[in-house]
LUMVO-859805 format. One record per residue: chain; residue number from 1; y, x, z of N, C-alpha, C in turn. Coordinates in nm, 3 decimals. Layout:
N
  chaine  num       nY       nX       nZ      caY      caX      caZ       cY       cX       cZ
       A  NUM        Y        X        Z        Y        X        Z        Y        X        Z
...
***
This chain:
83
  chaine  num       nY       nX       nZ      caY      caX      caZ       cY       cX       cZ
       A    1    3.870   -2.009    1.129    3.838   -1.877    1.145    3.738   -1.824    1.049
       A    2    3.755   -1.705    1.005    3.668   -1.645    0.907    3.583   -1.533    0.986
       A    3    3.466   -1.553    1.010    3.390   -1.461    1.094    3.358   -1.336    1.016
       A    4    3.387   -1.222    1.081    3.367   -1.095    1.014    3.481   -1.032    0.945
       A    5    3.579   -1.119    0.913    3.703   -1.082    0.834    3.796   -1.006    0.942
       A    6    3.858   -0.901    0.903    3.960   -0.832    0.984    4.056   -0.754    0.886
       A    7    4.143   -0.682    0.949    4.236   -0.607    0.872    4.159   -0.505    0.792
       A    8    4.041   -0.451    0.832    3.959   -0.348    0.761    3.859   -0.420    0.681
       A    9    3.823   -0.542    0.709    3.719   -0.624    0.629    3.785   -0.747    0.567
       A   10    3.862   -0.729    0.460    3.928   -0.841    0.406    3.848   -0.912    0.306
       A   11    3.884   -1.030    0.267    3.806   -1.109    0.160    3.890   -1.113    0.040
       A   12    3.848   -1.048   -0.072    3.942   -1.044   -0.186    3.881   -1.122   -0.312
       A   13    3.975   -1.186   -0.375    3.954   -1.254   -0.507    4.044   -1.199   -0.605
       A   14    3.998   -1.126   -0.694    4.086   -1.060   -0.782    4.014   -1.034   -0.932
       A   15    4.104   -1.009   -1.027    4.056   -1.000   -1.157    4.008   -0.852   -1.162
       A   16    3.889   -0.824   -1.212    3.829   -0.702   -1.218    3.898   -0.611   -1.321
       A   17    3.954   -0.667   -1.419    4.028   -0.596   -1.529    4.185   -0.563   -1.482
       A   18    4.225   -0.635   -1.397    4.365   -0.624   -1.355    4.460   -0.720   -1.436
       A   19    4.405   -0.791   -1.528    4.478   -0.886   -1.617    4.478   -1.021   -1.551
       A   20    4.597   -1.079   -1.507    4.591   -1.207   -1.436    4.566   -1.322   -1.524
       A   21    4.572   -1.307   -1.659    4.518   -1.412   -1.753    4.370   -1.406   -1.773
       A   22    4.308   -1.307   -1.731    4.159   -1.293   -1.757    4.083   -1.379   -1.658
       A   23    4.137   -1.416   -1.532    4.061   -1.488   -1.439    4.145   -1.618   -1.414
       A   24    4.088   -1.733   -1.419    4.159   -1.856   -1.389    4.078   -1.939   -1.296
       A   25    4.143   -1.956   -1.169    4.083   -2.040   -1.062    4.157   -2.178   -1.081
       A   26    4.076   -2.280   -1.118    4.144   -2.411   -1.147    4.066   -2.517   -1.085
       A   27    4.134   -2.629   -1.051    4.068   -2.754   -0.987    4.143   -2.866   -1.034
       A   28    4.076   -2.977   -1.060    4.132   -3.114   -1.113    4.124   -3.211   -0.993
       A   29    4.218   -3.220   -0.906    4.206   -3.310   -0.801    4.240   -3.458   -0.841
       A   30    4.176   -3.540   -0.791    4.209   -3.694   -0.820    4.225   -3.773   -0.697
       A   31    4.210   -3.711   -0.580    4.229   -3.789   -0.455    4.332   -3.708   -0.366
       A   32    4.391   -3.776   -0.279    4.487   -3.712   -0.193    4.435   -3.633   -0.081
       A   33    4.307   -3.647   -0.042    4.241   -3.569    0.063    4.203   -3.426    0.022
       A   34    4.205   -3.409   -0.113    4.161   -3.282   -0.171    4.280   -3.233   -0.273
       A   35    4.394   -3.241   -0.230    4.517   -3.221   -0.324    4.554   -3.074   -0.325
       A   36    4.469   -2.981   -0.369    4.490   -2.843   -0.369    4.398   -2.768   -0.452
       A   37    4.423   -2.658   -0.507    4.334   -2.561   -0.574    4.275   -2.472   -0.473
       A   38    4.366   -2.407   -0.383    4.326   -2.320   -0.276    4.377   -2.379   -0.156
       A   39    4.295   -2.390   -0.058    4.345   -2.423    0.080    4.287   -2.334    0.182
       A   40    4.375   -2.272    0.270    4.339   -2.187    0.374    4.376   -2.262    0.502
       A   41    4.288   -2.299    0.577    4.315   -2.380    0.699    4.256   -2.294    0.807
       A   42    4.345   -2.218    0.880    4.295   -2.136    0.998    4.220   -2.013    0.937
       A   43    4.245   -1.971    0.821    4.175   -1.869    0.763    4.269   -1.748    0.746
       A   44    4.216   -1.635    0.782    4.283   -1.500    0.801    4.219   -1.404    0.708
       A   45    4.302   -1.305    0.649    4.253   -1.190    0.598    4.202   -1.203    0.448
       A   46    4.255   -1.308    0.374    4.219   -1.335    0.241    4.315   -1.255    0.144
       A   47    4.277   -1.212    0.034    4.352   -1.149   -0.060    4.334   -1.208   -0.203
       A   48    4.426   -1.265   -0.260    4.426   -1.317   -0.399    4.519   -1.232   -0.477
       A   49    4.455   -1.159   -0.582    4.532   -1.068   -0.665    4.508   -1.073   -0.808
       A   50    4.612   -1.061   -0.889    4.598   -1.051   -1.030    4.505   -1.143   -1.091
       A   51    4.535   -1.276   -1.077    4.459   -1.388   -1.129    4.556   -1.509   -1.156
       A   52    4.507   -1.608   -1.219    4.578   -1.733   -1.232    4.516   -1.841   -1.143
       A   53    4.600   -1.905   -1.075    4.557   -2.017   -0.994    4.635   -2.141   -1.045
       A   54    4.569   -2.242   -1.089    4.639   -2.348   -1.152    4.564   -2.488   -1.135
       A   55    4.658   -2.595   -1.122    4.594   -2.724   -1.117    4.563   -2.768   -1.258
       A   56    4.452   -2.844   -1.265    4.408   -2.899   -1.393    4.475   -3.038   -1.419
       A   57    4.541   -3.083   -1.313    4.593   -3.217   -1.313    4.745   -3.225   -1.322
       A   58    4.802   -3.206   -1.438    4.951   -3.194   -1.457    5.009   -3.331   -1.456
       A   59    4.938   -3.437   -1.478    5.007   -3.563   -1.504    5.003   -3.648   -1.382
       A   60    4.953   -3.609   -1.265    4.947   -3.701   -1.151    5.021   -3.639   -1.037
       A   61    5.023   -3.702   -0.920    5.084   -3.654   -0.805    4.992   -3.561   -0.721
       A   62    4.867   -3.536   -0.774    4.780   -3.443   -0.708    4.780   -3.309   -0.768
       A   63    4.882   -3.236   -0.745    4.896   -3.107   -0.820    4.938   -2.982   -0.731
       A   64    4.906   -2.986   -0.584    4.927   -2.873   -0.519    4.833   -2.770   -0.554
       A   65    4.894   -2.640   -0.574    4.808   -2.526   -0.609    4.761   -2.446   -0.485
       A   66    4.849   -2.413   -0.392    4.810   -2.336   -0.271    4.860   -2.412   -0.148
       A   67    4.774   -2.434   -0.051    4.804   -2.507    0.073    4.765   -2.416    0.187
       A   68    4.856   -2.380    0.268    4.824   -2.293    0.393    4.846   -2.372    0.511
       A   69    4.746   -2.380    0.596    4.746   -2.476    0.708    4.682   -2.412    0.834
       A   70    4.711   -2.471    0.940    4.635   -2.443    1.071    4.645   -2.303    1.107
       A   71    4.759   -2.237    1.111    4.778   -2.101    1.145    4.698   -1.997    1.061
       A   72    4.703   -2.014    0.941    4.648   -1.914    0.850    4.750   -1.795    0.850
       A   73    4.691   -1.678    0.881    4.768   -1.566    0.894    4.708   -1.433    0.819
       A   74    4.790   -1.341    0.789    4.759   -1.215    0.728    4.681   -1.232    0.598
       A   75    4.738   -1.334    0.516    4.672   -1.349    0.384    4.778   -1.306    0.293
       A   76    4.730   -1.250    0.172    4.819   -1.190    0.070    4.794   -1.261   -0.069
       A   77    4.907   -1.302   -0.128    4.900   -1.356   -0.263    4.990   -1.262   -0.344
       A   78    4.932   -1.187   -0.443    5.020   -1.090   -0.518    4.976   -1.081   -0.662
       A   79    5.083   -1.060   -0.738    5.059   -1.051   -0.894    4.973   -1.164   -0.949
       A   80    5.014   -1.288   -0.909    4.948   -1.404   -0.945    5.032   -1.494   -1.058
       A   81    4.967   -1.560   -1.136    5.038   -1.665   -1.221    4.988   -1.797   -1.149
       A   82    5.087   -1.877   -1.107    5.060   -1.992   -1.031    5.128   -2.117   -1.108
       A   83    5.046   -2.212   -1.145    5.108   -2.334   -1.214    5.030   -2.454   -1.180
***
């Protein structure tokens, strides 16, 4: 649960310029228990817009980019570059 977040009070991560290549959210996972760049577990009302979300670990089995778990609802991912 994200306290204070609601339909009217969302939590946004987005490129200020509107260019999805200008902002890169990246993580290099090396263990199975943290195998993601973004994980929303029971989190609601998040917005990810106009950015790149990318794993830095292309050569291993730990390359999950977005993981939604535990009834995460009302989240929006739009105009992203995902790799």
